[in-house]
C-alpha positions in Angstrom: 59.2 85.5 147.1 59.4 84.2 150.6 56.0 82.7 150.3 57.0 81.0 147.0 60.2 79.7 148.6 58.2 78.2 151.5 55.9 76.4 149.0 58.9 75.0 147.1 60.6 73.7 150.2 57.4 72.1 151.5 56.9 70.5 148.0 60.5 69.1 148.1 59.9 67.7 151.6 56.7 66.0 150.3 58.6 64.4 147.5 61.2 63.1 149.9 58.5 61.7 152.2 56.9 60.0 149.2 60.2 58.6 148.0 60.9 57.2 151.5 57.5 55.6 151.8 57.8 54.0 148.3 61.3 52.7 149.0 60.5 51.2 152.4 57.1 49.8 151.2 58.6 48.0 148.2 61.3 46.4 150.3 58.8 44.9 152.7 56.7 43.4 149.9 57.0 39.5 150.1 59.2 37.9 147.6 62.9 38.0 146.7 63.7 39.9 143.4 66.9 37.8 143.0 64.7 34.6 142.9 62.3 36.3 140.5 65.0 37.3 138.1 66.7 33.9 138.1 63.5 31.8 137.9 63.0 30.3 134.5 59.8 28.3 133.9 59.1 25.9 136.7 62.8 25.4 137.7 63.9 27.1 140.9 67.4 28.7 140.9 70.1 27.4 143.1 70.8 28.9 146.5 74.3 29.9 145.4 73.1 31.7 142.3 70.5 33.6 144.4 73.1 34.7 147.0 75.5 35.8 144.3 72.9 37.9 142.6 71.8 39.4 145.9 75.4 40.5 146.6 75.7 41.9 143.0 72.6 43.9 143.4 73.4 45.0 147.0 70.3 43.3 148.4 72.4 41.6 151.1 73.0 44.9 152.8 70.7 46.2 155.5 67.6 48.1 154.4 68.7 51.3 156.1 72.0 51.2 154.2 70.2 50.7 150.9 67.8 53.5 151.8 70.6 56.0 152.6 72.5 55.1 149.4 69.2 55.5 147.4 68.4 58.9 148.8 71.9 60.2 148.3 71.8 59.0 144.7 68.5 60.8 144.2 70.1 64.1 145.2 72.5 63.9 142.2 69.8 62.6 139.8 70.8 59.0 139.8 67.9 56.6 140.0 70.0 53.5 139.7 70.0 50.7 137.2 67.4 48.2 136.2 67.7 44.8 137.8 66.5 43.2 134.6 69.1 44.4 132.0 71.2 46.9 133.9 70.0 49.9 131.8 69.9 53.2 133.6 66.4 53.8 135.1 66.5 57.5 134.3 67.1 56.8 130.6 64.2 54.4 130.4 61.9 56.9 132.2 62.9 59.8 130.0 62.2 57.6 127.0 58.7 56.7 128.1 57.6 59.8 130.0 57.0 62.1 126.9 54.6 59.5 125.5 52.5 59.5 128.7 52.6 63.3 128.9 51.5 63.5 125.3 48.6 61.2 126.0 47.5 63.2 129.1 48.0 66.5 127.2 45.8 65.3 124.4 43.2 64.1 126.8 43.2 67.5 128.6 42.6 69.3 125.3 39.8 67.0 124.2 38.1 67.3 127.6 38.3 71.1 127.5 37.0 71.3 123.9 34.0 69.1 124.9 33.4 70.0 128.6 33.5 73.8 128.5 30.9 74.3 125.7 28.7 71.6 127.1 28.8 73.1 130.6 28.2 76.6 129.2 25.2 75.5 127.2 23.8 73.5 130.2 24.0 76.6 132.4 22.3 78.8 129.8 19.5 76.2 129.7 19.3 75.6 133.4 16.7 73.0 134.4 15.7 72.7 130.7 15.7 69.6 128.5 19.3 70.2 127.2 20.6 70.7 130.7 19.1 67.5 131.9 20.4 65.5 128.9 23.9 66.9 129.2 23.9 66.3 133.0 22.7 62.7 132.5 25.4 62.0 129.9 28.1 63.5 132.2 26.9 61.2 135.1 27.0 58.2 132.8 30.5 59.0 131.6 31.8 59.3 135.1 30.3 56.0 136.2 31.9 53.9 133.4 35.5 52.7 134.2 38.1 53.9 131.7 39.1 50.3 130.7 35.5 49.6 129.7 35.3 52.7 127.6 38.6 51.7 125.9 37.4 48.2 125.2 34.1 49.4 123.8 35.9 51.9 121.6 38.2 49.2 120.2 35.2 46.9 119.6 33.2 49.6 117.8 35.7 51.7 115.9 38.5 49.2 115.3 36.8 45.8 114.9 33.3 46.7 113.7 33.7 49.9 111.7 37.4 49.4 111.0 38.0 53.2 111.0 41.1 53.0 113.1 43.8 50.6 114.3 43.0 48.9 117.7 46.2 50.2 119.2 49.9 50.5 119.0 52.5 53.2 118.6 54.5 54.8 115.8 57.0 57.6 116.3 55.8 61.1 115.3 59.0 61.7 113.3 58.4 58.5 111.3 54.7 58.9 110.6 53.1 62.1 112.0 49.6 61.2 110.7 49.8 57.6 111.9 51.0 58.8 115.3 48.1 61.2 115.8 45.6 58.6 114.6 46.9 56.0 117.1 46.9 58.7 119.8 43.2 59.6 119.3 41.5 56.7 120.8 43.5 56.3 124.1 43.4 60.1 124.6 39.6 60.1 124.0 39.1 57.2 126.5 40.9 59.2 129.2 39.2 62.4 128.3 35.6 61.2 128.6 35.6 61.2 132.4 37.6 64.4 132.7 35.2 66.1 130.1 32.3 65.1 132.3 34.0 66.7 135.3 34.8 69.9 133.3 31.2 70.1 132.1 29.9 69.9 135.7 32.4 72.5 137.0 31.7 74.8 134.1 28.0 74.7 134.6 28.3 75.4 138.3 30.8 78.2 137.8 28.9 79.9 135.0 25.7 79.8 137.1 27.5 81.4 140.0 29.0 84.1 137.9 25.7 84.9 136.2 24.3 85.8 139.6 27.0 88.4 140.2 26.2 92.1 140.4 28.5 93.2 137.6 26.7 90.8 135.1 23.3 92.4 136.0 24.9 95.9 135.7 26.3 95.0 132.2 22.9 93.9 131.0 21.2 97.0 132.5 23.6 99.2 130.5 22.5 97.5 127.2 25.6 95.4 126.6 24.8 92.8 123.9 23.9 89.4 125.5 26.5 87.5 123.5 29.2 89.9 124.9 27.8 89.5 128.4 27.9 85.7 128.2 31.4 85.5 126.7 33.4 88.4 128.1 31.8 88.9 131.5 30.4 85.4 132.4 32.6 82.7 130.7 35.9 84.5 131.2 35.3 84.9 134.9 34.1 81.4 135.2 37.3 79.8 133.8 39.4 80.0 137.1 37.9 77.0 138.8 37.9 75.1 135.6 41.6 75.6 135.1 42.2 74.5 138.7 40.2 71.3 138.3 42.0 70.4 135.0 45.4 71.1 136.5 44.8 69.0 139.6 43.3 66.2 137.5 46.3 66.1 135.2 48.4 64.8 138.1 45.7 62.1 138.9 45.7 61.1 135.2 49.3 60.1 135.5 48.3 57.2 137.7 45.1 56.5 135.7 46.8 55.8 132.4 47.9 52.4 133.4 44.9 50.5 132.0 44.6 52.7 129.0 48.2 52.2 128.0 47.7 48.5 128.5 44.5 48.3 126.5 45.8 50.3 123.6 49.3 49.0 123.8 50.7 52.5 124.2 54.3 52.3 125.4 54.2 55.0 128.1 55.5 55.4 131.7 52.6 53.5 133.2 53.3 50.4 131.1 56.9 50.6 132.2 55.7 50.6 135.8 53.6 47.5 135.4 56.5 45.7 133.8 58.8 46.7 136.6 56.3 45.5 139.3 55.8 42.2 137.6 59.6 41.7 137.5 60.1 43.1 141.0 62.5 45.5 139.5 62.8 47.7 142.6 64.9 50.6 141.2 62.6 50.9 138.2 59.4 50.8 140.3 60.8 53.4 142.7 61.9 55.6 139.7 58.5 55.4 138.0 56.4 56.1 141.1 58.8 58.9 142.2 58.5 60.5 138.8 54.7 60.4 138.8 54.6 61.7 142.4 57.0 64.5 141.6 55.0 65.6 138.6 51.8 65.6 140.7 53.4 67.7 143.4 54.9 70.0 140.8 51.4 70.6 139.2 49.9 71.4 142.6 52.8 73.8 143.4 52.1 75.6 140.1 48.4 75.9 140.9 49.2 77.2 144.4 51.7 79.8 143.1 49.3 81.0 140.4 46.5 81.4 142.9 48.8 83.2 145.3 49.9 85.7 142.6 46.2 86.3 141.7 44.9 86.5 145.3 47.2 88.2 147.9 45.1 86.8 150.7 46.4 83.3 150.0 50.0 84.4 150.5 49.1 85.7 154.0 47.4 82.4 155.0 
């Protein structure tokens, strides 16, 4: 328990460091948010209006005072209010976050369904034609940017074949089937790169396990080959695969920006882009802090899981 407590404390310190860096970095970015909010078309706002808005938003105070107030508010779960419409930042994040998590979760499931069987088959046919074909496809998938994949999918499946809508969002409670249909393409666009990574890790892990002594012992005892491959090989090869997927889920939080934009999916990444364009500091800080916290939390869960499985890690 002491080891877990230390990991939790170190994770909380890391979140605080990230929050501090984000806060200070944004405040040193050129440009005045008050001017941005008051600018309409090509007409510049008056100096009096800008100063009045700066006082209202607290931007006239020293950066250190704003930082201390911001950190103290974070301790009680208050992320502040949006500079654009005054809505609570936390409410907007909680509204958008489930949509992004759903997108990432669906992408993870698709990548596992595709990547694990492909990697397993490639390992069974090591250096054969199937292995070379699957490895080449995986390399190709990892080399294509996700926004290119998304654009091609829209061109082929939405515009040419007209099998599915080009993008958008409908609430699951309103139209469950329509929601899942609209989720399919953006989730698949994200999953392609992760599926290639899972395929490569699965292949490497399976090949490593197949060389273990207990696998040769099982075969020498006459255990059916199918049982050897599934129970002894694949099961023991899953640990590194789970780790890679868990760590990549955090990275996908930052990689959904282009996908949500291309497919018009109203998630957290889209909210972050809107906030950056409007120089909405509280919203930007809230979004980045949420993404960073989730990433740290996923890493913490992986560390704890490995520590419980391997006592040597707890003594490190």
